[in-house]
Residue frames as qw, qx, qy, qz and C-alpha x, y, z in Angstrom:
[[0.223, 0.651, 0.420, -0.591, -39.75, -58.94, 39.15],
 [0.523, 0.565, 0.505, 0.392, -41.13, -58.09, 35.72],
 [0.236, -0.354, 0.056, 0.903, -39.90, -54.83, 34.26],
 [0.343, 0.790, 0.505, 0.066, -42.02, -52.25, 32.52],
 [0.388, 0.020, 0.165, 0.907, -40.90, -49.27, 30.50],
 [0.108, 0.858, 0.444, -0.235, -42.48, -45.84, 30.59],
 [0.430, 0.369, 0.195, 0.801, -41.87, -42.78, 28.50],
 [0.186, -0.805, -0.376, 0.420, -41.97, -39.34, 30.08],
 [0.390, 0.671, 0.170, 0.608, -41.69, -35.89, 28.63],
 [0.452, -0.664, -0.218, 0.555, -39.76, -33.20, 30.47],
 [0.229, 0.968, -0.017, -0.098, -38.97, -29.62, 29.50],
 [0.762, 0.479, -0.215, 0.379, -35.62, -29.33, 27.73],
 [0.012, -0.754, 0.414, -0.510, -34.16, -27.14, 30.49],
 [0.789, -0.438, 0.343, -0.261, -34.81, -29.93, 33.02],
 [0.969, 0.171, 0.079, 0.161, -33.16, -32.51, 30.79],
 [0.459, 0.719, -0.278, 0.441, -30.24, -30.15, 30.15],
 [0.341, -0.706, 0.448, -0.430, -29.69, -29.75, 33.90],
 [0.929, -0.208, 0.282, -0.119, -29.91, -33.51, 34.43],
 [0.887, 0.388, -0.030, 0.247, -27.46, -34.29, 31.65],
 [0.290, 0.740, -0.373, 0.479, -24.86, -31.83, 32.93],
 [0.457, -0.601, 0.473, -0.454, -25.12, -33.07, 36.52],
 [0.762, -0.162, 0.603, -0.170, -25.60, -36.82, 36.13],
 [0.096, -0.292, 0.834, 0.458, -24.17, -39.38, 33.74],
 [0.149, -0.259, -0.887, -0.352, -27.43, -41.30, 33.34],
 [0.338, -0.142, 0.156, -0.917, -30.56, -39.24, 33.95],
 [0.727, -0.190, -0.505, -0.425, -32.76, -42.36, 33.69],
 [0.590, -0.131, -0.691, 0.396, -31.05, -43.79, 36.79],
 [0.035, 0.048, -0.360, 0.931, -31.59, -40.50, 38.60],
 [0.549, -0.157, -0.184, -0.800, -35.30, -40.48, 37.75],
 [0.743, -0.157, -0.646, -0.084, -35.62, -44.12, 38.83],
 [0.417, -0.051, -0.618, 0.664, -33.88, -43.32, 42.11],
 [0.194, -0.109, 0.172, -0.959, -36.12, -40.31, 42.73],
 [0.682, -0.195, -0.390, -0.587, -39.25, -42.40, 42.13],
 [0.710, -0.150, -0.664, 0.179, -38.08, -45.16, 44.47],
 [0.241, 0.015, -0.498, 0.833, -37.09, -42.68, 47.19],
 [0.390, -0.160, -0.006, -0.907, -40.49, -40.98, 46.95],
 [0.756, -0.205, -0.520, -0.340, -42.36, -44.29, 47.18],
 [0.594, -0.108, -0.643, 0.472, -40.28, -45.19, 50.23],
 [0.025, 0.108, -0.307, 0.945, -40.84, -41.75, 51.80],
 [0.574, -0.184, -0.169, -0.780, -44.60, -42.19, 51.34],
 [0.485, -0.200, 0.768, -0.366, -44.42, -45.65, 52.95],
 [0.813, 0.343, -0.054, -0.468, -45.63, -47.35, 49.78],
 [0.856, 0.268, -0.426, 0.117, -42.59, -49.65, 49.53],
 [0.784, -0.595, 0.015, 0.176, -40.30, -51.05, 52.21],
 [0.126, -0.840, 0.484, 0.210, -36.64, -50.20, 52.67],
 [0.605, -0.170, 0.750, 0.205, -35.81, -53.75, 51.57],
 [0.609, 0.600, 0.506, 0.114, -37.79, -53.43, 48.34],
 [0.189, 0.972, -0.092, -0.105, -36.33, -49.98, 47.64],
 [0.359, -0.652, 0.625, 0.236, -32.81, -51.31, 48.21],
 [0.669, 0.131, 0.707, 0.189, -33.48, -54.25, 45.90],
 [0.509, 0.802, 0.310, 0.034, -34.76, -52.00, 43.10],
 [0.112, 0.961, -0.252, -0.021, -31.74, -49.70, 43.39],
 [0.839, 0.318, -0.367, 0.245, -29.24, -52.56, 43.68],
 [0.019, -0.612, 0.542, -0.575, -28.14, -51.73, 47.23],
 [0.407, -0.227, -0.845, 0.263, -28.15, -53.68, 50.43],
 [0.313, -0.779, -0.520, -0.156, -30.83, -52.61, 52.91],
 [0.506, -0.651, -0.169, 0.540, -28.51, -50.85, 55.38],
 [0.358, -0.040, 0.319, 0.876, -26.82, -48.94, 52.55],
 [0.051, -0.573, -0.557, -0.599, -30.24, -47.79, 51.30],
 [0.421, -0.789, -0.431, 0.120, -31.40, -46.71, 54.78],
 [0.485, -0.477, 0.029, 0.732, -28.22, -44.68, 55.20],
 [0.233, 0.161, 0.467, 0.838, -28.56, -43.17, 51.71],
 [0.177, -0.707, -0.579, -0.366, -32.23, -42.28, 52.23],
 [0.469, -0.735, -0.293, 0.392, -31.27, -40.61, 55.51],
 [0.398, -0.253, 0.211, 0.856, -28.67, -38.51, 53.70],
 [0.012, 0.352, 0.556, 0.753, -31.47, -37.48, 51.33],
 [0.260, -0.168, 0.258, -0.915, -33.58, -36.36, 54.30],
 [0.761, -0.191, -0.393, -0.479, -35.83, -39.41, 54.52],
 [0.333, -0.486, 0.689, -0.421, -35.75, -40.81, 58.06],
 [0.363, 0.033, -0.927, -0.091, -35.84, -44.54, 58.73],
 [0.142, -0.408, -0.799, 0.419, -37.83, -44.18, 61.93],
 [0.152, -0.420, -0.325, -0.834, -41.04, -42.29, 61.37],
 [0.341, -0.530, -0.704, 0.326, -42.60, -41.11, 64.58],
 [0.054, -0.807, -0.206, -0.551, -44.55, -37.96, 65.35],
 [0.062, 0.427, -0.512, 0.743, -43.60, -35.80, 68.34],
 [0.694, -0.317, 0.141, -0.631, -46.83, -36.93, 70.02],
 [0.956, 0.015, -0.288, -0.056, -45.98, -40.60, 69.50],
 [0.532, 0.357, -0.531, 0.555, -42.49, -40.01, 70.88],
 [0.264, -0.432, 0.392, -0.768, -43.90, -38.29, 73.96],
 [0.877, -0.199, -0.025, -0.437, -46.30, -41.19, 74.51],
 [0.864, 0.175, -0.428, 0.201, -43.45, -43.70, 74.20],
 [0.251, 0.413, -0.531, 0.696, -41.32, -41.76, 76.71],
 [0.543, -0.372, 0.250, -0.710, -44.25, -41.56, 79.12],
 [0.952, -0.064, -0.193, -0.229, -44.91, -45.28, 78.77],
 [0.720, 0.263, -0.498, 0.406, -41.25, -46.14, 79.33],
 [0.022, -0.469, 0.443, -0.763, -41.17, -43.86, 82.39],
 [0.744, -0.319, 0.112, -0.576, -44.01, -45.85, 83.98],
 [0.914, 0.086, -0.396, -0.010, -42.14, -49.16, 83.73]]
């Protein structure tokens, strides 16, 4: 996949917090962008894993630890599924 570079400007206090918490803040920002795209459903778990250099299962587990569920279903959809299964 072709790579592109972007330049972003952040307040110094944000960069200071990133640099004291993480070794490479660019990797953290990349990870945050990929996780958000996945959370929004704009990229697949496979693509997200590929970008972050993980296998798919590892990414799904990691995203779950970050509060991003693999299975996205509303309570209404779950109720409908249960009702449908109960009729079988």
